[in-house]
N, C-alpha and C positions, 0 to 999 in steps of 0.2 A: 917868152921873155928874151930869148936870144935874138929873135928877129927885131923886137922893139929896140934893144940895145944897138944892134947893127944899124938901124935907121935913125938913131939919135934920140929916141924916146927915153926920157929919164924918169917918168912917173906914169902910173896907170891905176885904173880902178878895176877891181875884180868883185863880182857879185854872183859867183856861181858855186857849185859844189866843191868841197874840200878846201875851205879857206885856210886851214892849217898848212896845207901844202903850198898854196900860193904865197902865204906870208913867209914861210921858211925859205922858199926858193928866192923870193924877192930880196929877202935879207941877205942871203948868201951871195946873190949877184950884185948887191950894193944898189939896188933900185929902190926908189920911193914908190910906195903903193898904198892905196886905200882899199882895205879888204872888208867887204860888207858882210854883215851877219844875215844869213839866210834862215828863214823860218817857213816851213811847209807843213801842211796837215796830213802828209802821207809819208810812209817810210821810204828811205833810200839807203844807199851804202853809207851815207854820212851820219844819219840819225833815224830813229824809229818814230818819233812823235815830236810835236811842237816844243814840249818842255826840254827834250834832249837837244834839239836844235839850238835853243836858247842857251842851255848850260854849256854846250860845246863851243858855241860862238863866244860866250863870255870868257871861257877858258883861253881861247886863242887871243882874245883882246888882252887878257891879263899877262900872257906870255910875251906879247910883242908891244905892249903899250909904251915901253921906254926904249924900244929898239931904234937905234940911230939910222 
């Protein structure tokens, strides 16, 4: 995000692991971001199964839905 800000980018899309971190850092940096909900059918550090991916993704959405 620091590189994007230095080059004049003001908005980005993120669709990778740890959307909670991407949303938190973008908010803190004052950047606009679209943070995608990832759902996989295998375990990762983010979630263990598809249901957990969805639940955690919806939680991130709820936390940041009205973030300016």
